[in-house]
Each structure stands twice: as C-alpha cells, then as structure tokens.
C-alpha positions in Angstrom: -6.7 -63.2 2.8 -8.4 -60.2 1.4 -8.9 -61.7 -2.1 -10.3 -64.9 -0.5 -12.7 -62.7 1.5 -13.9 -60.9 -1.6 -14.4 -64.2 -3.4 -16.5 -65.7 -0.7 -18.4 -62.3 -0.4 -19.3 -62.4 -4.1 -20.5 -66.0 -3.9 -22.7 -65.2 -0.9 -23.9 -62.1 -2.7 -25.2 -64.1 -5.6 -26.8 -66.6 -3.3 -28.7 -64.0 -1.4 -29.9 -62.0 -4.4 -31.6 -65.1 -5.8 -34.3 -64.6 -3.2 -34.4 -60.8 -3.1 -38.0 -59.4 -3.6 -37.4 -55.8 -2.3 -40.9 -54.1 -1.9 -42.7 -57.3 -3.1 -42.0 -59.6 -0.2 -42.5 -63.3 0.3 -41.5 -64.5 3.7 -41.4 -68.1 4.7 -40.7 -69.3 8.2 -40.5 -72.8 9.4 -40.5 -74.0 13.1 -40.3 -70.5 14.4 -41.0 -69.8 18.0 -40.9 -65.9 18.2 -44.0 -64.3 19.6 -43.5 -61.2 17.3 -42.2 -61.3 13.8 -41.5 -57.8 12.4 -42.4 -58.2 8.7 -41.7 -54.7 7.5 -41.6 -51.0 8.1 -42.8 -48.6 5.4 -43.7 -44.9 5.1 -47.1 -44.4 3.5 -48.3 -41.2 1.7 -51.8 -40.4 1.0 -53.4 -43.0 -1.2 -50.6 -45.5 -0.5 -51.6 -49.1 0.0 -50.5 -52.2 1.9 -51.4 -55.6 0.4 -51.1 -58.7 2.4 -51.9 -62.3 1.6 -51.5 -65.3 4.0 -50.2 -68.2 1.9 -49.9 -70.8 4.5 -50.0 -71.1 8.3 -49.2 -74.2 10.3 -50.0 -74.0 14.1 -50.8 -76.4 16.9 -54.4 -77.5 17.1 -54.5 -78.2 20.9 -54.5 -74.5 21.9 -57.3 -72.1 22.9 -56.8 -69.4 20.3 -59.6 -67.3 21.8 -57.3 -66.8 24.8 -54.0 -66.9 22.9 -54.9 -65.4 19.5 -52.8 -65.5 16.2 -52.8 -62.8 13.6 -51.3 -59.6 12.2 -51.1 -56.0 13.3 -50.5 -52.7 11.5 -49.4 -49.9 13.8 -48.2 -46.4 13.2 -45.2 -45.0 15.0 -45.9 -43.6 18.4 -43.6 -40.7 17.8 -43.3 -39.1 14.4 -40.1 -40.3 12.8 -39.3 -42.9 15.5 -40.0 -46.6 14.9 -42.4 -48.1 17.4 -41.0 -51.5 16.9 -38.1 -52.5 19.0 -36.2 -55.7 19.6 -37.7 -55.9 23.1 -41.0 -57.7 23.0 -44.0 -56.3 24.9 -45.2 -58.1 28.0 -48.8 -58.4 26.7 -49.9 -59.6 23.3 -51.1 -56.7 21.2 -54.0 -58.9 19.7 -55.9 -58.7 23.0 -55.8 -54.9 23.2 -59.2 -53.1 23.3 -57.8 -49.5 23.2 -54.7 -48.1 21.4 -52.1 -46.1 23.5 -52.5 -42.4 22.9 -55.1 -43.2 20.1 -52.4 -44.1 17.6 -53.8 -45.9 14.6 -53.6 -49.6 14.9 -55.4 -52.4 13.0 -55.6 -55.9 14.3 -56.2 -59.0 12.2 -57.1 -62.0 14.4 -57.3 -65.4 12.7 -60.1 -67.6 13.9 -59.5 -70.9 12.1 -62.4 -72.8 13.7 -65.0 -70.4 12.3 -63.1 -69.8 9.0 -62.8 -66.0 9.6 -60.5 -63.2 10.3 -61.6 -60.5 12.8 -60.6 -57.0 11.9 -60.3 -54.7 15.0 -59.6 -51.1 14.3 -58.1 -49.0 17.2 -57.3 -45.4 17.5 -57.9 -42.4 15.1 -58.1 -43.9 11.7 -58.3 -42.7 8.1 -58.0 -46.1 6.3 -60.0 -48.1 3.8 -60.2 -51.9 3.9 -60.7 -54.0 0.7 -61.2 -57.8 1.2 -63.4 -60.7 0.8 -65.9 -59.8 3.6 -68.0 -62.1 5.7 -71.3 -61.3 7.5 -72.2 -62.3 11.0 -74.3 -65.2 9.6 -71.4 -66.6 7.7 -72.4 -65.5 4.1 -69.8 -63.9 1.9 -70.4 -60.3 0.9 -67.8 -59.7 -1.8 -66.2 -62.1 -4.2 -62.8 -60.5 -4.8 -60.4 -58.0 -3.4 -60.6 -54.5 -4.9 -57.7 -53.0 -6.8 -55.9 -50.2 -5.3 -56.1 -46.9 -7.0 -53.1 -44.7 -7.9 -50.7 -47.6 -7.9 -48.2 -48.4 -10.7 -48.8 -51.3 -12.9 -47.5 -53.8 -10.5 -46.1 -57.2 -10.6 -48.2 -60.1 -8.9 -48.4 -60.1 -5.2 -47.2 -63.7 -5.2 -45.7 -66.0 -7.9 -48.4 -67.6 -9.9 -47.4 -71.1 -9.2 -46.7 -71.1 -5.5 -48.2 -74.2 -3.8 -49.3 -73.6 -0.2 -51.1 -75.3 2.6 -53.1 -74.1 5.7 -53.9 -76.7 8.3 -53.2 -77.1 12.1 -50.2 -78.9 12.9 -50.6 -82.3 14.3 -54.1 -82.8 13.2 -55.1 -86.5 12.6 -57.6 -88.2 10.4 -58.4 -85.3 8.2 -56.8 -86.5 5.0 -54.1 -84.8 3.0 -53.5 -81.2 3.6 -55.1 -78.8 1.0 -52.8 -77.9 -1.8 -53.6 -74.6 -3.6 -52.3 -72.6 -6.4 -52.0 -69.0 -5.2 -52.8 -66.5 -7.9 -53.3 -62.8 -7.8 -57.0 -61.9 -7.4 -58.6 -60.2 -10.4 -59.9 -56.6 -9.8 -63.6 -56.2 -9.5 -65.3 -54.0 -12.0 -66.7 -51.7 -9.2 -63.7 -49.5 -8.3 -65.0 -48.1 -5.0 -63.1 -47.1 -1.9 -63.8 -50.2 0.1 -65.0 -50.1 3.7 -63.8 -47.2 5.8 -62.5 -48.5 9.1 -63.9 -46.9 12.2 -62.7 -47.2 15.8 -64.4 -49.9 17.7 -66.3 -51.2 14.7 -65.2 -54.7 13.9 -65.1 -56.1 10.5 -64.9 -59.9 9.5 -62.9 -61.2 6.5 -63.6 -64.5 5.1 -61.0 -67.2 5.6 -61.4 -69.4 2.5 -62.5 -73.0 3.4 -61.3 -74.5 0.1 -58.2 -72.5 -0.5 -57.5 -71.9 3.1 -56.0 -68.4 2.9 -57.1 -64.8 3.1 -56.1 -61.6 1.4 -56.7 -57.9 2.5 -55.7 -54.5 1.2 -55.4 -51.3 3.3 -55.4 -47.8 1.7 -54.2 -44.9 3.7 -56.0 -41.6 3.6 -54.4 -38.1 3.9 -54.9 -38.1 7.7 -53.2 -41.6 8.0 -49.8 -40.7 6.4 -47.0 -42.0 8.5 -44.5 -44.7 9.2 -46.2 -48.1 9.8 -45.0 -51.4 11.1 -46.5 -54.8 9.9 -46.1 -57.6 12.6 -47.2 -61.1 13.0 -48.1 -62.2 16.5 -48.1 -65.6 18.0 -49.4 -65.0 21.5 -48.9 -68.6 22.7 -45.3 -67.9 23.1 -46.2 -65.4 26.0 -47.2 -68.4 28.2 -44.3 -69.8 30.2 -43.6 -73.5 29.5 -45.4 -73.5 26.1 -43.0 -73.3 23.2 -44.9 -74.8 20.3 -43.3 -73.9 16.9 -45.2 -72.6 13.9 -44.6 -72.3 10.2 -45.7 -69.3 8.2 -45.7 -68.1 4.5 -47.0 -64.5 3.7 -46.8 -62.2 0.7 -46.6 -58.5 1.3 -46.6 -55.5 -1.2 -46.3 -51.8 -0.2 -47.1 -49.2 -2.8 -47.1 -45.3 -2.7 -48.7 -43.2 -5.5 -46.2 -43.3 -8.4 -43.9 -46.0 -7.1 -42.9 -48.8 -4.7 -40.5 -46.7 -2.6 -41.2 -45.7 1.0 -42.0 -42.0 1.6 -38.5 -41.5 2.9 -36.8 -43.2 -0.1 -38.5 -41.4 -2.9 -35.9 -38.6 -3.2 -33.0 -41.1 -2.9 -32.5 -42.0 -6.7 -32.1 -38.2 -7.5 -29.9 -37.7 -4.4 -27.5 -40.5 -5.2 -27.0 -39.5 -8.8 -26.4 -35.9 -7.9 -23.8 -36.9 -5.2 -22.2 -39.2 -7.8 -21.7 -36.3 -10.0 -20.2 -34.2 -7.2 -17.8 -37.1 -6.2 -16.8 -37.6 -9.8 -16.0 -33.9 -10.3 -13.9 -33.9 -7.1 -12.1 -37.0 -8.3 -11.3 -35.2 -11.6 -10.0 -32.2 -9.7 -7.8 -34.4 -7.6 -6.4 -36.2 -10.7 -5.7 -32.8 -12.2 -3.8 -31.7 -9.0 -1.8 -34.9 -9.2 -0.8 -34.4 -12.8 0.1 -30.8 -12.1 2.5 -31.8 -9.2 3.5 -35.2 -10.6 7.0 -34.9 -9.3 5.7 -34.8 -5.7 3.1 -37.6 -6.2 3.2 -40.9 -4.2 1.3 -44.1 -4.7 -1.0 -43.2 -1.9 -2.3 -40.3 -3.8 -3.4 -42.5 -6.6 -5.1 -44.8 -4.2 -7.1 -41.8 -2.9 -8.1 -41.0 -6.5 -9.3 -44.6 -6.9 -11.3 -44.3 -3.8 -13.1 -41.2 -5.0 -13.9 -42.8 -8.4 -15.1 -45.9 -6.7 -17.4 -43.9 -4.5 -18.9 -42.1 -7.5 -19.5 -45.4 -9.3 -21.0 -46.9 -6.3 -23.5 -44.1 -6.0 -24.5 -44.4 -9.7 -25.3 -48.1 -9.3 -27.1 -47.3 -6.0 -29.3 -44.7 -7.8 -30.1 -47.2 -10.6 -30.9 -49.9 -8.1 -33.5 -47.5 -6.3 -34.9 -46.5 -9.7 -35.8 -50.1 -10.6 -37.1 -50.8 -7.1 -39.4 -47.8 -7.5 -40.8 -48.8 -10.9 -40.8 -52.6 -10.8 -41.0 -53.3 -7.0 -37.7 -55.3 -7.1 -34.2 -54.6 -8.2 -32.8 -55.9 -11.5 -30.3 -58.6 -10.4 -27.4 -57.4 -12.6 -27.6 -53.8 -11.5 -27.9 -54.9 -7.9 -24.8 -57.1 -8.2 -22.8 -54.3 -9.6 -23.9 -52.0 -6.8 -22.9 -54.4 -4.1 -19.5 -55.1 -5.7 -18.7 -51.5 -5.9 -20.0 -50.9 -2.4 -17.8 -53.6 -1.1 -14.7 -52.2 -2.9 -15.4 -48.7 -1.8 -15.6 -49.8 1.9 -12.3 -51.8 1.7 -10.5 -48.9 -0.1 -11.8 -46.4 2.4 -10.4 -48.1 5.4 -7.1 -49.2 3.7 -6.5 -45.6 2.5 -7.3 -44.1 5.9 -5.0 -46.6 7.7 -2.2 -46.1 5.2 -2.3 -42.4 5.6 -2.3 -42.8 9.3 0.8 -44.8 9.3 2.6 -42.3 7.1 3.4 -45.0 4.5 5.0 -43.6 1.2 5.2 -40.1 2.9 7.6 -40.4 5.7 8.5 -44.1 5.5 8.2 -46.9 3.0 8.1 -50.0 5.3 5.2 -50.8 7.7 6.1 -52.1 11.2 4.8 -55.4 12.4 2.0 -54.0 14.5 0.9 -51.8 11.6 0.7 -54.9 9.4 -1.4 -56.6 12.0 -3.9 -53.7 11.8 -4.3 -54.4 8.1 -4.7 -58.1 8.8 -7.5 -57.3 11.2 -9.3 -54.4 9.3 -9.5 -56.0 5.8 -11.3 -59.2 6.9 -13.5 -57.2 9.3 -14.4 -54.9 6.4 -15.3 -57.8 4.2 -17.5 -59.2 6.9 -19.2 -55.8 7.4 -20.0 -55.6 3.7 -21.4 -59.1 3.6 -23.6 -58.2 6.6 -24.7 -55.1 4.7 -25.7 -57.0 1.6 -27.6 -59.6 3.7 -29.5 -56.8 5.5 -30.3 -54.9 2.2 -31.3 -58.1 0.4 -33.0 -60.1 3.1 -36.4 -60.0 4.7 -36.8 -58.1 8.0 -38.9 -60.9 9.4 -36.2 -63.6 8.9 -34.7 -64.9 12.1 -31.2 -64.0 10.9 -32.0 -60.3 10.1 -31.5 -58.9 13.6 -28.3 -61.0 14.1 -26.6 -59.6 10.9 -27.8 -56.1 11.8 -26.0 -56.4 15.1 -22.8 -57.9 13.4 -22.8 -55.0 11.0 -23.0 -52.4 13.7 -20.3 -54.1 15.9 -17.9 -54.8 13.1 -18.2 -51.3 11.6 -17.3 -49.8 15.0 -14.3 -52.1 15.3 -13.1 -51.0 11.9 -13.5 -47.4 12.8 -11.6 -47.9 16.0 -8.8 -49.9 14.4 -7.8 -47.2 12.0 -7.3 -44.7 14.8 -4.4 -46.8 16.2 -1.9 -46.1 13.4 -2.6 -42.4 13.8 -2.1 -42.5 17.5 1.3 -44.4 17.0 2.4 -41.9 14.4 1.6 -39.0 16.8 3.6 -40.7 19.6 6.5 -41.3 17.2 6.7 -37.6 16.1 6.4 -36.4 19.7 9.5 -38.5 20.6 11.3 -37.6 17.4 10.7 -33.9 17.9 12.5 -33.9 21.3 15.4 -36.2 20.3 16.7 -35.2 16.8 17.7 -32.0 15.3 14.6 -31.5 13.1 12.2 -30.3 15.8 10.4 -27.8 13.6 9.6 -30.3 10.8 8.4 -32.9 13.2 6.3 -30.4 15.1 4.6 -29.5 11.8 3.9 -33.1 11.1 2.7 -33.7 14.6 0.2 -30.8 14.2 -1.0 -32.3 10.9 -1.5 -35.9 12.4 -3.4 -34.3 15.3 -5.7 -32.5 12.8 -6.1 -35.8 11.0 -7.0 -37.7 14.1 -9.7 -35.1 15.0 -11.1 -35.3 11.4 -11.5 -39.2 11.6 -13.1 -39.0 15.0 -15.6 -36.3 13.9 -16.4 -38.2 10.8 -17.0 -41.5 12.7 -19.1 -39.8 15.3 -21.2 -37.9 12.8 -21.9 -40.7 10.3 -22.4 -43.4 13.0 -24.1 -41.6 15.9 -25.2 -38.1 15.2 -26.7 -38.7 11.8 -28.7 -41.6 13.2 -30.1 -39.5 16.0 -31.1 -36.9 13.5 -32.8 -39.7 11.5 -35.0 -40.8 14.4 -36.1 -37.4 15.3 -37.0 -36.2 11.8 -40.5 -36.6 10.3 -40.8 -39.8 8.3 -40.9 -37.9 4.9 -37.6 -36.2 5.7 -35.6 -39.2 6.8 -33.9 -39.1 3.4 -31.9 -36.2 4.8 -30.0 -38.8 6.9 -28.5 -40.2 3.6 -27.8 -36.7 2.5 -26.0 -35.8 5.7 -23.9 -39.0 5.5 -22.9 -38.4 1.9 -22.2 -34.7 2.5 -20.0 -35.4 5.5 -18.1 -38.1 3.5 -17.4 -35.6 0.7 -16.2 -32.9 3.2 -14.0 -35.5 4.9 -12.5 -36.5 1.5 -11.9 -33.0 0.5 -10.2 -32.1 3.8 -8.1 -35.2 3.7 -7.0 -34.5 0.2 -6.1 -30.9 1.1 -4.2 -31.9 4.2 -2.1 -34.4 2.2 -2.0 -32.7 -1.1 1.2 -33.3 -3.3 2.8 -29.9 -3.0 6.4 -28.8 -2.2 5.1 -26.6 0.6 3.2 -29.2 2.4 5.2 -30.1 5.5 4.0 -33.7 5.5 5.7 -34.4 2.1 9.1 -33.0 3.3 10.9 -36.3 3.7 13.8 -36.5 6.1 17.1 -36.8 4.3 19.1 -40.0 4.6 22.2 -40.0 6.8 24.5 -40.0 3.7 22.8 -36.9 2.3 23.2 -35.1 5.6 26.9 -35.9 5.8 27.4 -34.8 2.2 25.6 -31.5 3.0 28.0 -30.9 5.9 31.0 -31.7 3.8 29.9 -29.4 0.9 29.0 -26.7 3.2 32.2 -26.7 5.2 34.4 -26.9 2.1 34.3 -23.4 0.4 35.9 -24.9 -2.8 32.6 -26.1 -4.2 30.5 -23.1 -3.2 27.7 -22.5 -5.8 27.6 -26.0 -7.0 24.2 -27.6 -6.9 23.5 -31.1 -5.9 20.7 -33.1 -7.4 18.7 -35.4 -4.9 16.5 -38.2 -6.1 13.8 -39.7 -3.9 13.2 -43.4 -3.7 10.1 -43.2 -5.8 12.2 -41.9 -8.7 9.9 -39.0 -9.5 10.9 -36.0 -7.4 14.1 -34.1 -8.2 15.0 -31.1 -6.2 17.9 -28.7 -6.7 19.5 -27.5 -3.5 22.1 -24.8 -3.6 25.0 -25.4 -1.2 25.6 -22.3 0.9 
C-alpha cells in the first residue's frame, strides 16, 4: 500500500510541476463564482515591485458594474506580521470603499469596460509609484508603454510570448468574433523615471486597450511602504443574493525584490536550509560512528534512525537549491524541484514510521508487532503519503486556484491525525509496562523502561505542539522580515528532538531500554546453574536473536 501511494504521489508530482510558475504566476479561472480570489501574498522591501497584467476577463454584460464593480486590490497587512486576508469574506465589497481602515495602504483598480478604462483609487498612507499606460479625462493616452522597474534582476517575461487571450463580456450578441491577441512583454521606455506617485484621494486612470483588450500596471514600493501585501481580485456581483453569474479570468503576476524574486521573509531561507543540512549531516555521521562503536548492541531500528537523519539532510540541501533558483530565475528548475519533493516525501514517511516503531518497542523489547500496532501503520503510512501530496500541491500550485484552500485544510487535518496516531503505540507500551512491573519479578527493569517511555511521550507531545502550534503563533506575531525565524525554529526543534531521541535510545549496554528480558529457558538454566555449585565459575554465552550481541555472564 505504501509503495502504491508513493507511485501515485510521484505521478501527481510530475503533473503538478508542469504548471508551476513560482514567483512568476499565471492564473486561469473558468466559470468561477467567488467574490474574492486571493491571488498572492508577498513581502516587499524598499524598491520592490509588483507587476500585474490582465490577460483575459469574461463577465456578464447585463450587470451595472458601476454599482457592482470588478477589479483588483492591493492591501497591506493591518497588523505587522499578520495576514489581512482570511478565508471569511467581508460583508461589503472593498472596491466601493472611500476610506481605508486605520489608514492602512490600499490601492484599488476598478475596471470600467464601457469606457475602456481602469480607475486607480489610492487609499491610506502611501509611498508607492505607479507605472502604466495612463489615460486622461478626455480619453487621450498619455504614455505608450509601461516603465521598467529599477533594481530588479534580469527577469523572465511576465507572460509567455505566445499566449492567446480574449477580453469580452460573456453572452454578448452580434459583435463578431472575440478579439484574439498575442500577449507580449511590453518594451521598456527610454525614459527611466519613477512613474506617478500615488496620493491619498487622488484617482488615476489607466487605459484599457480597445484593440488588445487588456491592461498592465506596475507598482513600486518606497521605503515607507515596506510590508506584507495581498493581491486580490474582486467580483462584487457575488455579494448580491440570488445573483450567481460565473466569470472567467486569466492574469499574470510577477513580484520582485531588489536582488531576487523571493519575498522579504524568504530571502534568508537558502542559506538557512544549507546550514541546517550541514548540521543534520554532521549529527547523522556522529550517530553512525556511535552505531559502529557499539555494533554488538545495534538493532535495525538504529539504522532506520540513521537513514532518517541522512534523508533529512539531503532534503534540506535540495530545498536550499530550489529556493536559490526561485530567487534568481523566478521559478524552480523542474529537476531540482522533483528531487526536493521526493526526498521530502521520503523524509516524512521515515519520520512517522520510525517514531511509531520506537513507540511500539519493536526490535528493542519485542520482535513482533501486535494486530492493533499493525493497524496503526496501515493508517499512518497512507495518511502521510496524502499529507505530502497535499504539501506538494500547495507549494507548486497557485493561491488563487479554487482547490488551494481545500488542499491546505487537508494538509493540516491529515498532519494532525498522523501526529495523534503515533502517540497510541507509546500509550500502549506505557500501559503494558505498568502492568508488567506489578506482575512479574523484574519490577526494577520495567520501571526504568516505563520512565523512559514517559519521557518519550512528553518529547513527542512537545515536538508536535511546538512545530504545529507555537511556531505558527510566533510566525504571525513577528514582523514580516523576520518570519523566516519560523522555519529556523521548526528546524532547530526537529534537530533537538532527533538528538534527544537518539540519546534516549542509544545502543549502549547501560541503557535500560536495551536490556532485553531473558527467555524462560535462559531463566531456568540460570537457576539450575546457580543452585548447583559444581559448575561455579563457568561462564555461559548468551546470543540474542539478532545474532550480534554476545554477553558473558558469570554464574554465581
């Protein structure tokens, strides 16, 4: 079942990566009915820029769009470090706002198809510059092209050079065929000025091309405008009860910061991941050295722990390489991205399998799993495969797609189920040791193991709470530039958890967890040898079932 899940996961991975655009987005929606489409969230530093091009828009033509407008909004987070976008839609359409709450920066782009224009309405305290093909009040076009953003890397085109798009109201009759265009990246103008500085309450008008039927704008963020911004598409007709007319949309988006395509919170991540990969690789080498040093006390589970540490290190290396290419090219290199997702999937499966096996005491105190323990693995492994598939789709997909929110909820729910499932074997082992310590004659040994299992249970619970809850709370309270600390805390806590787990279950003769109970035949033989003084001083060699550990025990 696990192999089958991995196969389907790999096939789905290759399918998803075919349309992955990373920081250069092209979102296409067909027959959508959402009133708000969250296109993207990005942290802009000073001189960062947002480039948006509407490729096609198909909307009903029998609606008063002065009353129910259609367009885009760029809004800054209301609280520093906390996303202003939520899954719950506001009661009123943001495009009809005249004032911004708490004077937070907000820029509205209202599409007026009848007059072939886009009204730009700046709200709040602004430090932004607009570059676009402007249009005066009398209808004349002021500029002929969009300015090129300064301090940006040599970028790929905003959209593919051979993308055919249309822009026409849905259901329109007797107007001939829809306009078919070839969307190309606008050439930069020779005049490299700063564009038009947006001011609160001062509207600007962008030309909506009558021939090509699209529009294109670029926003540059000044030093006072740094922050975390959300780009949304609004379809206010959906707010009216009883009206549920679908629309189709195609839009290209590109976000750039000085020096690269990564968001402000993601800029340190390539260096962070490669450093943590070195730390995990060093820890894995130390663990292998420990296993070789105590090779007569090593079990298969120890080598599985070593494989987990090496897989974690390799996954971080590919993760760092993936972010490096996103930063320099605006999109991942497909081969490196596939390697990262494969190692990430293997790491997740190995993690939960290893933790569950340690919790059951497999290979340490027993060599056969009970039926209920086998059921845990039958549940955890497919769930972990599903969680990794959801993670890959979230990482590779577009935030504005209708399936994005669903897969994000699936990932959160499945991950919590996996974390809860691996606690059951630990709880069962604790109960078993509690009963054994009161019934057999090895109470001291069982109490030591019971203490160890209780420590292990607390370690798992603390690890789950910190990486799934506490770290996320810290992320949403940090300034947007420091949100990379969330990834650092998660990786650091994972390293500490690995080290503590390795120390608790290290292969050493003085580790109470590795002191296997003797078989009944061995116990009887010890009693016979001890009671008979004729064989005093003779040693007995005991061989464990793994065939590696041999101990010499003097008969007293």
